[in-house]
C-alpha positions, 0 to 999 in steps of 0.5 A: 453434507457438511454444514459449518455454523458460525460467521456471516455465510454457511458453506457446503462441502462444495464451497458454495456460499448460501446467504442467511436470509435464504436459511430460513427458506432451506431449513424445511427442505434440509429437515426433510431430507435429513428425516428421509436419509435417517429413516432410509438408514434404519430401513437399510439396517433393518433390511426393509425394501425402498419400495415400501418407502416410495408406497408410503410417500404416494400414499401421503401425496394421495391423501393431501390431493384428496384433502385439497380437492375436498377444500376446492369442492367446498370452496365452489359450493360456497361461491355457487351458494353465494351466487344464487343470492338475490340482492335487493334495495328497498325504499318506504313510500314518502307522503304526498304533498297537499298539492302537486304539480299535475304535468301533462304533455301537449301540442301547440296549435295556432289560435286559428289554423286553416288550409286555404283551398282552391275554388275554381279550376285553372293554373297559378298565374302568380303567387305573392306570399311564401312560407313564413311571411306574415299576411293580413286579412284580405291580402292577396296570396295568389292569382289563378288562371280560369279561362273557362270561368271568364268566358262563362261570365263574358257569356252571362253578361251577354245574356243579361244585357239581352234580357235588360233590352227585352225588359225595357222594351216590354215595359214601354209596351206595358205602359201603353196596355199593348201587351198583357201584364203577364207577359211583362212580368215573364219579361221582368223576371227573365232579366231578374234571373239573368242578372242573378247568374251573372252575379253568381258567375261574377262571384265564381270568378273572384275566387281567381284572387285567392286572399288570406281569411285572417291575420296570420303567418303562412306555414305551407305553400303547396304551389308554384307558377303553373300548377294545375289546381282544382275546386275543392269538390272537382275531380281533376287528375293530378291537380293540387287542392290545398294551395297554402296553410295558414295560423295565427300564432300570436296566441297558441292553443294547447289541448291536454287530456286530464285523468279522470283522478283530477278531472274535478279539480280543473277549472276555467281560469286556472293558471298553468306553466308551459315548458318547452323541453328543448328551452331549459329553464324557460317557463311560459305562462297560460291559462285554462279557457275551457273544458269539454265537461265531459270524458272520453270514455275509451281513456277516461280523460277530460279535454281542456284548453290551455292558451298561451300569450305569444306576442313574440311568436317564440313559440311555433305551432306543433311543439310538444310541450309540457304543461304543469297545473297545480292541483290538490293531492288525491294520493297518499303515497309517492314511490320511484317510477322504477319500483313499479313493474307491470304484470298481466297488464296491471302495475305491481310493486314488490314488498319485502317482509320481515322474513326477507321474503318478496310478496307482490302487491297490485297498486293503483297509480295516480299522477306519474311525471316520469321520476316519481309515481303517486300510489293512490292504493295498494301500499302502506307506509311501512312497507319495504318496496324493492327499488328496481326489482330484478325478475326473481323479485317478481316472483311471489315468495322469492328470498332476498337479501336486502343490502340497504334501504332508503 
């Protein structure tokens, strides 16, 4: 191969033009070709066989391939070692404020709330109010058709009339001493008993008209015209017993369960804030009006009642609400909730020492608002606590790599 130097282009003996920018890329191949050409010439001159060259080249490629495999193995081992490392983020406990907002869940209830039952057996003749209607004390809600009760009242009225007539006759006879005083007393008490029986049945008949026991709102109606109803203690197959449900909601009660830790700070008259999660930014004012003055032994909580004025009736019975009360803090430290994990039914945190080794510590948790939790016991100000610990960091003695801290 003849190479002509000079000018802009390089020419070969095949009259092909090679660009200058490709010259550097081709130098290695030309040099290698020249090297093997010279070596082959020397071998031919020394009369050595070409198989010796091929064997040397094969051995060279074998060595290069082996070296490449060794380098790849080291890269894989390095990657495996890198993947086995456990990276964690750590935080340090924050000092708790002197006063905290104790947030507890609750459910709104009407100040008065009760079902309305039937007292007599019969069929609904007519109903006058429906759900959502506001009623006054004594307002007629529905009427029950009870013919058996009506017949008994008529029978008792007739018996009372006969007893009255007999009593009047014996009274006149007793005035002339025609009958003894004992006989007169029997007729008199018989008349009084007949009147009492009639009065009882009249009272029973009055239950055919169902009225509202207090001012409130009808929250449920379970009857319609023709519905069979029965008295509360009556066993009538297929009969409806609860007619309505009524609630007074201009003032609402909310019952909360206060943990034992904060039960000593809850007193009657304390201000409270009531938040409905669906009403963002809206806060209702309430007040602690009474407590049970005793803790439930199962849950170790104090039952407290918070009353909320509701004149415009924007709050409804049965709402899930959050009650917030300002109480003195009893916990020295606060940590994010996602630093805690449960092991054997107890709360723990994972703490990283100066050698980046994890150690598990059991903690006692105070108030928990869903974002931060108060820690009564178990951590110190210099502890490095793993944030959102992986499963490996929940094992004692695990080696970790701290990537950042807060």
